[in-house]
N, CA, C and O atoms as a MOPAC input file, in Angstrom:
PM7 MOZYME 1SCF
protein

 N      0.81600 1    -1.20000 1     0.00000 1
 C      0.00000 1     0.00000 1     0.00000 1
 C      0.85900 1     1.26300 1     0.00000 1
 O      0.49400 1     2.26500 1    -0.61500 1
 N      2.01500 1     1.21300 1     0.70000 1
 C      2.88400 1     2.38500 1     0.75000 1
 C      3.36400 1     2.78500 1    -0.63600 1
 O      3.49500 1     3.97500 1    -0.92300 1
 N      3.63300 1     1.79400 1    -1.51300 1
 C      4.07600 1     2.10900 1    -2.86400 1
 C      3.03800 1     2.94100 1    -3.60400 1
 O      3.38600 1     3.87400 1    -4.32700 1
 N      1.77100 1     2.60600 1    -3.42600 1
 C      0.69100 1     3.35100 1    -4.07600 1
 C      0.64200 1     4.77300 1    -3.53100 1
 O      0.50000 1     5.72000 1    -4.30400 1
 N      0.75300 1     4.93700 1    -2.24200 1
 C      0.69000 1     6.26200 1    -1.63300 1
 C      1.87400 1     7.13600 1    -2.02100 1
 O      1.75500 1     8.36100 1    -2.04400 1
 N      3.00100 1     6.53000 1    -2.32500 1
 C      4.20300 1     7.27600 1    -2.67800 1
 C      4.30900 1     7.58800 1    -4.16600 1
 O      5.25700 1     8.25500 1    -4.57900 1
 N      3.37800 1     7.13200 1    -4.96900 1
 C      3.45700 1     7.31700 1    -6.41700 1
 C      2.89000 1     8.68100 1    -6.81700 1
 O      1.77600 1     8.77600 1    -7.33100 1
 N      3.66800 1     9.72700 1    -6.57600 1
 C      3.23000 1    11.09500 1    -6.86100 1
 C      2.94600 1    11.32400 1    -8.34300 1
 O      2.03100 1    12.06900 1    -8.69500 1
 N      3.72300 1    10.68800 1    -9.20200 1
 C      3.52300 1    10.84500 1   -10.63900 1
 C      2.13500 1    10.35900 1   -11.06300 1
 O      1.45500 1    11.00500 1   -11.86100 1
 N      1.73500 1     9.23300 1   -10.52800 1
 C      0.41700 1     8.68600 1   -10.83100 1
 C     -0.67800 1     9.61100 1   -10.33100 1
 O     -1.63700 1     9.88400 1   -11.05300 1
 N     -0.54700 1    10.09800 1    -9.09900 1
 C     -1.55300 1    11.01200 1    -8.55500 1
 C     -1.63800 1    12.28800 1    -9.38600 1
 O     -2.73200 1    12.78700 1    -9.65200 1
 N     -0.50000 1    12.80900 1    -9.79000 1
 C     -0.51200 1    14.03300 1   -10.59600 1
 C     -1.20600 1    13.79100 1   -11.93400 1
 O     -1.95600 1    14.64500 1   -12.40800 1
 N     -0.96200 1    12.64200 1   -12.53900 1
 C     -1.62100 1    12.29100 1   -13.80000 1
 C     -3.13600 1    12.20300 1   -13.61700 1
 O     -3.89600 1    12.69700 1   -14.45000 1
 N     -3.56600 1    11.57800 1   -12.53200 1
 C     -5.00300 1    11.46500 1   -12.26500 1
 C     -5.62400 1    12.82700 1   -11.98800 1
 O     -6.73100 1    13.10200 1   -12.45300 1
 N     -4.94200 1    13.67600 1   -11.24800 1
 C     -5.45000 1    15.02200 1   -10.96300 1
 C     -5.59400 1    15.81000 1   -12.26100 1
 O     -6.60600 1    16.48000 1   -12.47200 1
 N     -4.60300 1    15.73500 1   -13.11800 1
 C     -4.65500 1    16.43900 1   -14.40600 1
 C     -5.83800 1    15.96700 1   -15.23100 1
 O     -6.54600 1    16.77700 1   -15.83100 1
 N     -6.05400 1    14.66200 1   -15.26300 1
 C     -7.17100 1    14.10100 1   -16.03300 1
 C     -8.50400 1    14.56600 1   -15.47100 1
 O     -9.37100 1    15.01000 1   -16.22400 1
 N     -8.67700 1    14.47100 1   -14.17200 1
 C     -9.95700 1    14.84400 1   -13.58400 1
 C    -10.20800 1    16.34300 1   -13.63300 1
 O    -11.35800 1    16.76800 1   -13.74700 1
 N     -9.17000 1    17.14500 1   -13.55100 1
 C     -9.34900 1    18.59200 1   -13.72600 1
 C     -9.82400 1    18.89400 1   -15.14500 1
 O    -10.67400 1    19.76100 1   -15.34800 1
 N     -9.28100 1    18.18800 1   -16.11300 1
 C     -9.70800 1    18.39000 1   -17.50200 1
 C    -11.17000 1    18.00000 1   -17.68000 1
 O    -11.89700 1    18.63000 1   -18.44700 1
 N    -11.59500 1    16.96600 1   -16.97400 1
 C    -12.97800 1    16.49800 1   -17.08600 1
 C    -13.95900 1    17.35600 1   -16.27600 1
 O    -15.17300 1    17.23300 1   -16.44300 1
 N    -13.44800 1    18.20600 1   -15.41800 1
 C    -14.29700 1    18.98800 1   -14.52300 1
 C    -14.77000 1    20.29400 1   -15.15800 1
 O    -14.92100 1    21.30500 1   -14.47200 1
 N    -15.00100 1    20.26900 1   -16.45900 1
 C    -15.46300 1    21.45100 1   -17.17800 1
 C    -16.50800 1    21.02200 1   -18.20300 1
 O    -16.25400 1    20.14200 1   -19.02600 1
 N    -17.66500 1    21.63900 1   -18.15200 1
 C    -18.76700 1    21.24100 1   -19.03400 1
 C    -18.41700 1    21.38600 1   -20.51100 1
 O    -18.75800 1    20.51600 1   -21.31200 1
 N    -17.74600 1    22.46600 1   -20.88100 1
 C    -17.37500 1    22.66200 1   -22.28600 1
 C    -16.42800 1    21.57100 1   -22.77500 1
 O    -16.56000 1    21.08400 1   -23.89700 1
 N    -15.47200 1    21.18800 1   -21.92900 1
 C    -14.53500 1    20.13600 1   -22.33600 1
 C    -15.24000 1    18.79300 1   -22.46200 1
 O    -14.91700 1    18.00800 1   -23.35300 1
 N    -16.19700 1    18.51800 1   -21.58200 1
 C    -16.97700 1    17.28400 1   -21.71600 1
 C    -17.76300 1    17.28300 1   -23.02700 1
 O    -17.86600 1    16.25300 1   -23.69400 1
 N    -18.30800 1    18.42300 1   -23.38700 1
 C    -19.04500 1    18.53000 1   -24.65000 1
 C    -18.10900 1    18.34200 1   -25.85100 1
 O    -18.49000 1    17.73300 1   -26.85100 1
 N    -16.90100 1    18.86200 1   -25.74600 1
 C    -15.91900 1    18.67200 1   -26.82200 1
 C    -15.58300 1    17.19100 1   -26.96300 1
 O    -15.49300 1    16.68400 1   -28.08100 1
 N    -15.39700 1    16.49500 1   -25.85100 1
 C    -15.12100 1    15.05400 1   -25.90900 1
 C    -16.27900 1    14.30700 1   -26.57500 1
 O    -16.05600 1    13.41900 1   -27.39800 1
 N    -17.50200 1    14.66400 1   -26.22200 1
 C    -18.67400 1    14.02300 1   -26.83700 1
 C    -18.72000 1    14.30500 1   -28.33400 1
 O    -19.04700 1    13.42000 1   -29.12500 1
 N    -18.39800 1    15.52300 1   -28.71900 1
 C    -18.38200 1    15.89200 1   -30.13300 1
 C    -17.31900 1    15.11000 1   -30.89700 1
 O    -17.56500 1    14.64600 1   -32.01100 1
 N    -16.13800 1    14.96500 1   -30.30000 1
 C    -15.07300 1    14.20300 1   -30.94900 1
 C    -15.42600 1    12.72300 1   -31.04300 1
 O    -15.09700 1    12.06500 1   -32.02900 1
 N    -16.09200 1    12.20400 1   -30.02500 1
 C    -16.52400 1    10.80100 1   -30.07800 1
 C    -17.50400 1    10.59500 1   -31.23000 1
 O    -17.43700 1     9.59600 1   -31.94700 1
 N    -18.40000 1    11.53800 1   -31.39300 1
 C    -19.41500 1    11.45400 1   -32.44200 1
 C    -18.82100 1    11.59900 1   -33.84000 1
 O    -19.29500 1    10.97200 1   -34.78800 1
 N    -17.78500 1    12.42700 1   -33.96800 1
 C    -17.23000 1    12.75100 1   -35.28400 1
 C    -15.86400 1    12.12700 1   -35.56500 1
 O    -15.31000 1    12.33700 1   -36.64400 1
 N    -15.32200 1    11.38400 1   -34.64300 1
 C    -14.00600 1    10.73800 1   -34.77000 1
 C    -12.84400 1    11.71100 1   -34.79300 1
 O    -11.93200 1    11.58900 1   -33.97600 1
 N    -12.85000 1    12.65800 1   -35.69200 1
 C    -11.74900 1    13.62100 1   -35.79400 1
 C    -12.29600 1    14.93100 1   -36.33700 1
 O    -13.12400 1    14.94100 1   -37.24900 1
 N    -11.82500 1    16.03700 1   -35.76700 1
 C    -12.27700 1    17.35300 1   -36.20400 1
 C    -11.13500 1    18.34300 1   -36.10100 1
 O    -10.25500 1    18.21600 1   -35.24900 1
 N    -11.16200 1    19.33200 1   -36.98300 1
 C    -10.18900 1    20.41200 1   -36.87300 1
 C    -10.61300 1    21.33100 1   -35.73200 1
 O    -11.77000 1    21.32900 1   -35.31400 1
 N     -9.67100 1    22.10400 1   -35.24300 1
 C     -9.98200 1    23.05100 1   -34.17500 1
 C    -11.07700 1    24.01500 1   -34.62300 1
 O    -11.93700 1    24.38400 1   -33.82300 1
 N    -11.05600 1    24.42100 1   -35.87200 1
 C    -12.06400 1    25.33800 1   -36.40500 1
 C    -13.44900 1    24.68000 1   -36.41700 1
 O    -14.45000 1    25.33600 1   -36.12800 1
 N    -13.50500 1    23.40700 1   -36.74500 1
 C    -14.78800 1    22.69800 1   -36.74500 1
 C    -15.34800 1    22.58700 1   -35.32700 1
 O    -16.55100 1    22.74100 1   -35.11700 1
 N    -14.48500 1    22.32300 1   -34.36800 1
 C    -14.91800 1    22.25100 1   -32.96900 1
 C    -15.44700 1    23.61600 1   -32.53800 1
 O    -16.49700 1    23.70800 1   -31.90100 1
 N    -14.73200 1    24.65200 1   -32.87900 1
 C    -15.10500 1    26.01300 1   -32.49700 1
 C    -16.49600 1    26.39300 1   -33.01700 1
 O    -17.24000 1    27.08900 1   -32.32600 1
 N    -16.84600 1    25.95100 1   -34.20500 1
 C    -18.14600 1    26.28200 1   -34.80100 1
 C    -19.32100 1    25.73600 1   -34.00000 1
 O    -20.43300 1    26.25200 1   -34.11400 1
 N    -19.09700 1    24.70400 1   -33.19200 1
 C    -20.17100 1    24.07700 1   -32.42500 1
 C    -20.44100 1    24.76300 1   -31.08500 1
 O    -21.41300 1    24.43200 1   -30.40600 1
 N    -19.60300 1    25.70000 1   -30.70700 1
 C    -19.72200 1    26.32800 1   -29.39200 1
 C    -19.69800 1    27.84000 1   -29.52800 1
 O    -19.16300 1    28.38300 1   -30.49600 1
 N    -20.27400 1    28.50200 1   -28.56400 1
 C    -20.24000 1    29.96000 1   -28.51900 1
 C    -19.05700 1    30.40800 1   -27.67300 1
 O    -19.20700 1    31.10100 1   -26.66700 1
 N    -17.89100 1    29.99400 1   -28.11100 1
 C    -16.66500 1    30.30800 1   -27.39200 1
 C    -15.71000 1    31.05500 1   -28.31400 1
 O    -15.74100 1    30.89100 1   -29.53300 1
 N    -14.87500 1    31.86400 1   -27.71500 1
 C    -13.81800 1    32.52400 1   -28.47500 1
 C    -12.82800 1    31.47700 1   -28.97400 1
 O    -12.70500 1    30.39800 1   -28.39500 1
 N    -12.13300 1    31.80500 1   -30.04300 1
 C    -11.14100 1    30.88000 1   -30.59600 1
 C    -10.08500 1    30.54200 1   -29.55400 1
 O     -9.65900 1    29.39200 1   -29.44900 1
 N     -9.66600 1    31.53400 1   -28.79000 1
 C     -8.62300 1    31.29200 1   -27.78100 1
 C     -9.12900 1    30.36800 1   -26.66900 1
 O     -8.36200 1    29.56100 1   -26.14300 1
 N    -10.40300 1    30.47500 1   -26.30900 1
 C    -10.98100 1    29.61100 1   -25.28400 1
 C    -11.08300 1    28.17200 1   -25.79000 1
 O    -10.76200 1    27.22500 1   -25.07200 1
 N    -11.53000 1    28.02500 1   -27.02600 1
 C    -11.60400 1    26.68800 1   -27.63300 1
 C    -10.21800 1    26.06400 1   -27.69500 1
 O    -10.04600 1    24.88900 1   -27.36900 1
 N     -9.23600 1    26.84400 1   -28.11000 1
 C     -7.86200 1    26.35700 1   -28.18100 1
 C     -7.35400 1    25.93400 1   -26.80600 1
 O     -6.68800 1    24.90700 1   -26.67100 1
 N     -7.67100 1    26.72800 1   -25.79100 1
 C     -7.27100 1    26.38700 1   -24.41900 1
 C     -7.88600 1    25.05100 1   -24.00000 1
 O     -7.19800 1    24.19900 1   -23.43800 1
 N     -9.17700 1    24.87000 1   -24.27400 1
 C     -9.84700 1    23.61300 1   -23.91200 1
 C     -9.22400 1    22.42500 1   -24.64500 1
 O     -8.97100 1    21.38200 1   -24.04200 1
 N     -8.97900 1    22.58600 1   -25.93700 1
 C     -8.38300 1    21.49000 1   -26.71700 1
 C     -6.99300 1    21.14400 1   -26.20400 1
 O     -6.63700 1    19.96800 1   -26.12700 1
 N     -6.20900 1    22.14500 1   -25.85600 1
 C     -4.86500 1    21.89400 1   -25.32400 1
 C     -4.91300 1    21.24900 1   -23.94200 1
 O     -4.07800 1    20.40200 1   -23.62600 1
 N     -5.87200 1    21.63900 1   -23.12500 1
 C     -6.03600 1    21.02100 1   -21.81300 1
 C     -6.37000 1    19.54300 1   -21.96100 1
 O     -5.82200 1    18.70200 1   -21.24700 1
 N     -7.26500 1    19.23100 1   -22.88500 1
 C     -7.63300 1    17.83000 1   -23.12800 1
 C     -6.44400 1    17.03400 1   -23.66600 1
 O     -6.26600 1    15.86500 1   -23.32700 1
 N     -5.64200 1    17.67400 1   -24.50100 1
 C     -4.46100 1    16.99400 1   -25.05600 1
 C     -3.40900 1    16.74800 1   -23.96300 1
 O     -2.83100 1    15.66300 1   -23.89400 1
 N     -3.16200 1    17.74200 1   -23.11900 1
 C     -2.18200 1    17.57900 1   -22.03200 1
 C     -2.60000 1    16.48900 1   -21.05700 1
 O     -1.75800 1    15.82200 1   -20.45600 1
 N     -3.90000 1    16.31600 1   -20.90700 1
 C     -4.38700 1    15.28300 1   -19.98900 1
 C     -4.47800 1    13.91400 1   -20.66200 1
 O     -4.92500 1    12.94400 1   -20.05000 1
 N     -4.05600 1    13.84500 1   -21.91100 1
 C     -4.00400 1    12.60700 1   -22.69600 1
 C     -5.38600 1    12.02700 1   -22.99900 1
 O     -5.53200 1    10.83200 1   -23.25200 1
 N     -6.40400 1    12.90900 1   -22.96600 1
 C     -7.74700 1    12.47500 1   -23.34600 1
 C     -7.94600 1    12.59600 1   -24.85300 1
 O     -8.75400 1    11.87900 1   -25.44300 1
 N     -7.20300 1    13.50900 1   -25.46600 1
 C     -7.25200 1    13.66900 1   -26.91800 1
 C     -5.82800 1    13.65600 1   -27.47000 1
 O     -4.84900 1    13.77900 1   -26.73400 1
 N     -5.75300 1    13.50600 1   -28.76200 1
 C     -4.47300 1    13.61000 1   -29.46100 1
 C     -4.70200 1    14.50200 1   -30.67500 1
 O     -5.84200 1    14.74900 1   -31.07100 1
 N     -3.62400 1    14.97500 1   -31.25100 1
 C     -3.75900 1    15.86200 1   -32.40400 1
 C     -2.75400 1    15.49300 1   -33.48000 1
 O     -1.73400 1    14.84800 1   -33.23500 1
 N     -3.09000 1    15.93000 1   -34.67200 1
 C     -2.16000 1    15.80200 1   -35.79200 1
 C     -2.28700 1    17.06600 1   -36.62700 1
 O     -3.36200 1    17.65700 1   -36.73000 1
 N     -1.19300 1    17.45900 1   -37.21000 1
 C     -1.17900 1    18.67000 1   -38.01800 1
 C     -1.20200 1    18.28700 1   -39.48800 1
 O     -0.47600 1    17.39500 1   -39.92600 1
 N     -2.04700 1    18.97500 1   -40.23800 1
 C     -2.09400 1    18.77900 1   -41.68500 1
 C     -2.15200 1    20.16800 1   -42.31300 1
 O     -3.17100 1    20.85600 1   -42.24800 1
 N     -1.05400 1    20.55700 1   -42.91000 1
 C     -0.98300 1    21.91600 1   -43.46200 1
 C     -1.09200 1    22.92900 1   -42.33900 1
 O     -0.32400 1    22.89000 1   -41.37700 1
 N     -2.05000 1    23.83500 1   -42.46500 1
 C     -2.24100 1    24.87900 1   -41.45900 1
 C     -3.28600 1    24.49500 1   -40.40700 1
 O     -3.59400 1    25.29200 1   -39.52000 1
 N     -3.82200 1    23.29900 1   -40.50000 1
 C     -4.89900 1    22.88600 1   -39.60300 1
 C     -4.41300 1    21.82000 1   -38.62100 1
 O     -3.56200 1    20.99100 1   -38.94300 1
 N     -4.97300 1    21.86700 1   -37.42900 1
 C     -4.70700 1    20.84800 1   -36.42000 1
 C     -6.00300 1    20.07600 1   -36.21500 1
 O     -7.05900 1    20.66100 1   -35.97600 1
 N     -5.90700 1    18.76000 1   -36.31400 1
 C     -7.06100 1    17.88700 1   -36.15800 1
 C     -6.95900 1    17.15500 1   -34.82500 1
 O     -5.89400 1    16.67100 1   -34.44100 1
 N     -8.08400 1    17.08700 1   -34.13500 1
 C     -8.14500 1    16.45800 1   -32.82500 1
 C     -9.03900 1    15.22900 1   -32.87500 1
 O    -10.01900 1    15.18000 1   -33.61700 1
 N     -8.67700 1    14.23400 1   -32.06600 1
 C     -9.48800 1    13.02900 1   -31.91400 1
 C     -9.28300 1    12.51100 1   -30.49600 1
 O     -8.34500 1    12.90800 1   -29.80400 1
 N    -10.16700 1    11.62700 1   -30.08200 1
 C    -10.01700 1    11.02100 1   -28.75700 1
 C     -8.78100 1    10.13100 1   -28.74000 1
 O     -8.51500 1     9.41400 1   -29.70400 1
 N     -8.04200 1    10.17600 1   -27.66500 1
 C     -6.89600 1     9.28500 1   -27.48400 1
 C     -7.37200 1     8.11000 1   -26.64100 1
 O     -7.14100 1     8.05400 1   -25.43300 1
 N     -8.03500 1     7.18400 1   -27.30100 1
 C     -8.68900 1     6.10200 1   -26.57600 1
 C     -7.71000 1     5.22500 1   -25.81700 1
 O     -8.02000 1     4.74900 1   -24.72400 1
 N     -6.54700 1     5.00900 1   -26.37700 1
 C     -5.56400 1     4.15100 1   -25.70800 1
 C     -5.12800 1     4.76400 1   -24.37000 1
 O     -5.20600 1     4.11000 1   -23.33000 1
 N     -4.67700 1     5.99900 1   -24.39900 1
 C     -4.18800 1     6.63800 1   -23.17500 1
 C     -5.29600 1     6.93100 1   -22.18700 1
 O     -5.09800 1     6.78900 1   -20.98100 1
 N     -6.46700 1     7.33900 1   -22.67300 1
 C     -7.54700 1     7.65500 1   -21.73500 1
 C     -8.04600 1     6.39600 1   -21.03400 1
 O     -8.41500 1     6.44800 1   -19.86100 1
 N     -8.06100 1     5.26500 1   -21.74000 1
 C     -8.47300 1     4.00900 1   -21.10700 1
 C     -7.45400 1     3.56300 1   -20.06400 1
 O     -7.82800 1     3.00100 1   -19.03500 1
 N     -6.18400 1     3.80600 1   -20.31700 1
 C     -5.14200 1     3.45700 1   -19.33800 1
 C     -5.35300 1     4.27200 1   -18.07000 1
 O     -5.24800 1     3.73400 1   -16.96700 1
 N     -5.65100 1     5.57400 1   -18.21000 1
 C     -5.87600 1     6.42700 1   -17.04700 1
 C     -7.07300 1     5.98200 1   -16.23700 1
 O     -7.01600 1     5.94200 1   -15.00800 1
 N     -8.15900 1     5.64800 1   -16.91500 1
 C     -9.36100 1     5.18000 1   -16.22000 1
 C     -9.08000 1     3.85300 1   -15.52100 1
 O     -9.51900 1     3.63000 1   -14.39300 1
 N     -8.35600 1     2.98900 1   -16.19200 1
 C     -8.02800 1     1.67700 1   -15.60100 1
 C     -7.17300 1     1.86600 1   -14.33500 1
 O     -7.40000 1     1.19500 1   -13.32800 1
 N     -6.20300 1     2.77000 1   -14.38800 1
 C     -5.36400 1     3.02700 1   -13.21400 1
 C     -6.20900 1     3.52400 1   -12.05900 1
 O     -6.02200 1     3.09500 1   -10.92000 1
 N     -7.14100 1     4.42800 1   -12.34400 1
 C     -8.00900 1     4.96400 1   -11.31000 1
 C     -8.85300 1     3.84700 1   -10.68600 1
 O     -8.94900 1     3.73600 1    -9.46400 1
 N     -9.45400 1     3.03500 1   -11.53500 1
 C    -10.30200 1     1.96000 1   -11.03200 1
 C     -9.51800 1     0.96900 1   -10.18500 1
 O    -10.00800 1     0.51200 1    -9.15200 1
 N     -8.29900 1     0.63100 1   -10.61600 1
 C     -7.47300 1    -0.30100 1    -9.86100 1
 C     -7.09100 1     0.26000 1    -8.49800 1
 O     -7.02400 1    -0.47500 1    -7.51300 1
 N     -6.84300 1     1.56000 1    -8.44700 1
 C     -6.41900 1     2.18600 1    -7.18600 1
 C     -7.55800 1     2.35400 1    -6.19200 1
 O     -7.37900 1     2.13700 1    -4.99400 1
 N     -8.70900 1     2.73300 1    -6.68100 1
 C     -9.74400 1     3.20400 1    -5.76400 1
 C    -11.00800 1     2.36600 1    -5.73300 1
 O    -11.82900 1     2.55400 1    -4.83600 1
 N    -11.19800 1     1.46500 1    -6.65500 1
 C    -12.43800 1     0.67900 1    -6.64500 1
 C    -12.15300 1    -0.80700 1    -6.58000 1
 O    -13.08200 1    -1.61400 1    -6.56400 1

């Protein structure tokens, strides 16, 4: 049990993930990406009444928390769910606490 309590890196990763999920707009973005598989930042922005900078902040927060991934094509950045990494994070949480 002490090893689990001493794993600061794991706790920080979980905190980052849950902070990213603790925002209604980001949850809506995740749902939109799930529905559409992949979207450009501009396409995501069109679905919300948010400034471009706010949308960009949300997308970057989701990417840093490993819930989404991105790829660049020309001048556009496309976002999609990072199912592999997000499932690993959820699995770690479930193993630790449930």
